[in-house]
C-alpha positions, 0 to 999 in steps of 0.5 A, a space after each residue: 326337447 332338452 337339447 332344443 332348450 339348450 340350443 335356444 338358450 345358446 342362441 339367445 346368449 349369443 344374440 345378447 353377447 352380440 348386442 352387448 359388444 355392438 352397443 355403446 355402453 358405459 364401462 361401469 367398473 371405472 374407479 380412477 382416471 389416471 393421467 399418464 405423466 409419461 405419455 405426452 401427445 400433441 402440443 395445443 396451440 390455441 382455441 378460437 372463433 371467428 368474427 364472421 359476420 356479426 362483428 361488422 355490426 357489433 363493432 359499431 354498437 355502444 362501447 359497453 356492449 362491445 366490451 361485454 362481448 369482448 370480455 366474454 370471448 377474450 378475457 382471462 380475468 376472474 371476477 370477485 367471486 373467482 368466476 372467469 369473466 370470459 372464455 380466454 380464446 387464444 386465436 381470433 379468425 378475422 374475415 378479410 373481405 372481398 368487396 361484396 358490401 360495396 356492390 350492394 344488391 348487385 353482389 347477389 349476396 344477402 346483406 348480412 354476410 356481405 363484406 367490405 374490401 380494403 382494396 378499391 377499384 382504382 388500386 388504392 387502399 382504404 384502411 378505414 373499411 371493415 371498421 367493426 371487425 377492426 375494432 374487435 381485433 383491437 379488443 382482442 389484443 387489449 385482452 391478450 389474445 396472442 394469435 390472429 388469423 386472417 381468412 378469405 372466402 373469395 378473392 376481391 371482386 375486381 379479380 374474379 371471373 364473374 365480377 362477384 364474390 360468390 360463385 354464381 354461374 360457375 362450376 367447381 374451379 377457382 373464381 379468379 381470373 388466370 392473370 390475377 393470381 399475382 394480384 391476389 397474392 399482392 392484395 393479401 400481403 398488402 392487407 397484412 402490412 396495412 392492417 399492422 401499419 394502420 391499426 397496430 394488429 399483427 396477422 400471425 396466420 393467413 388462410 387464402 381459401 376457405 372450404 375450396 372443396 365444398 361440393 355445393 360450389 358456393 352458388 347462391 346468395 348465402 355468403 362470399 365463397 369460391 371452390 378451387 381445385 387442389 392445383 389452384 390452391 397450390 398455385 395461390 399458396 405459392 404466389 402468396 409465399 413469394 410475396 410474404 418472402 419478398 416483403 420479409 413478413 413473418 405471417 404464416 400460410 395455412 391450408 386448406 380449411 377443408 369443408 369435410 374431413 373426408 375430402 382430406 383423406 379421399 374423394 367425397 361428393 366432388 371430383 378427383 381435382 378436389 380430393 385427397 387434399 392431404 396427400 396432394 398438398 404435402 406429399 413431395 411426389 405430388 409435384 403439381 400440388 406440393 406446398 411443403 417447400 414453401 418456406 412460409 406454409 405452416 406444417 399443418 393441414 386445416 379442416 372443418 369438423 362439419 358432417 363427421 360427428 355422427 354416428 359415434 363410431 364414424 366420428 372416432 374412426 375418421 379422426 383416427 384415420 386422419 391422425 395416422 395419415 397426418 403423422 405419416 407425413 410429419 405434419 399437424 392437424 388444425 380443426 378450424 371451424 364447427 357449428 351445428 348442421 342438419 345431420 346433427 340429428 341428436 340435438 335437432 339440427 342447426 335451426 333454432 338457438 339453444 342456450 342450454 347444455 344439449 348443444 353444449 355437451 354435443 359440442 364438448 364431445 366433438 372437441 374431446 374427439 378432435 383433440 383425443 382421437 384426431 390429435 388436433 393442435 388447434 380447435 376453433 368454433 365457427 361464428 362467435 356471435 350469431 342469430 337464431 341458429 346454432 352457429 354462434 357462441 353468443 346470441 345477438 338480438 336485434 329488431 333493426 338488422 343489427 344496427 342496434 341490439 343486445 348480446 346474450 351468453 350461452 352454455 355453449 360458450 362457457 363449455 368451450 371455455 372449459 377448455 380455452 380458458 384453462 388449456 393455454 397455448 403451448 400446453 401438452 396433452 397427455 394420455 388418460 387411462 381409466 382404471 378399475 378397482 383392481 387397478 386394471 386398465 379399462 379399454 376406452 374407459 376415459 373415452 366413453 362417448 355417452 358417459 365420461 370423456 376425460 382429457 388432460 393437459 400440462 400447461 407451459 407453467 407446469 400446471 395440470 388441467 383435466 377436463 371431464 365431460 359427463 354426458 350421462 343423466 346420472 351422477 358419476 363418481 370421479 377420481 383423478 390421479 397422476 401416474 407418477 404419484 404426485 398428490 395435487 389439489 384441484 380447483 373445479 370449474 363446472 358448466 351445467 344446466 344448473 342456474 349460475 353454473 357457467 364455468 363457475 368455481 364449485 370448490 376444490 378436491 384432492 382428487 375425489 369428487 362426483 360429476 354432475 349429470 350432463 356437465 363439463 368440469 375442468 380441474 385446475 391444479 393449484 
């Protein structure tokens, strides 16, 4: 009997040990978060968002409303209390339109997501089009946004196989006539030139195709869009590279704006022609699809973090795999779009806007993982302004189809600002270690997806920035130190569900403080 009891006890202990090992538990013995000044990682290029599609309306609203939205998104100034006026985005994604707006209902696209095209049917250009979006390009530049990226969802309707900017009635190939690749490239190059000549806005980057691997093939009325095989992506890229070189433009080309990180690394819900994009585009042996020789292509792959944020182990593992694959090819990774989708069940999916910290914290965790696990050099949210869906940093209200309305800020926007406002272009991320009271390193102690996630950056001016997420419901003691022993005083900026705490200055510390439950705090060295 005693032997049975011992055996039963051992079984129970084994099960308990297994549960302890397999569950995602916060390491309770962490005492200090140490920034490894001797272990630099990637350079951070920028944080951003896009103008799709609200700016075509908001750019025509009254001036005071335009400026309020622009201040929230772009400003790096503080008010009289020391609180940031905005989140200081450093890259702005401008949607270069394909002409569905001019087609009206014949476009087969819903009114809110149609776009104008600078190119007219007779081959002339009208630079007065996309007026609201151009206005926000100007507002961004007025507030010091250093980088502009133009992205396209479809070639102009004059060049597509079905005469539309959506892929209705077609399969998984590029909606572009075979004789129009050169015309498409000329349109993009002419748009770069025309926007600068007529509006004074320089386009730093251009992304010719957006989510070409989308398994839904861009069917239906939702928005402009087209699939494309990797061969077609490469052909468009090469033609555009020729035009940029010929015209001596400084704009760089970004590929591939993948809809899912799994499409970069393998085959996911499509055929082999839209798979393994990372290797196909940047391995020299892939002669049909290699774009690495194009002199104007950024040595980076762009992907979107949709669909890969749950479960937590998967979120981390796929980013590690992407990080390692990118490093082997000697290129970089940019995360260029994210909003909340149906599989983000932890926060109830994408439907219904959320002004509070539930969505904000969830997104902060993704940002942390993209930067720390994925080594992303750039990070962008999807829509800057949206409606009753979790896809906008700002919520717009209107009763007349956006002809008039008003904007409301959110904790999501300010939480992105915990990074974008203080981690400036050229900052270098450094490793952070979590140390126990006895000085030993706690494995993944600075990367606990349900507790504290901590990352550190050194700006070009030499100032350190530390961002700490407390995902838990408990107050957490927090000590931060530099591994080289330098003593710093830190100003703290916090975003939480507490009223008024939206990137609010909450005092200073020599390194010891507490993290409020369900909050994001940025520590800026004084």
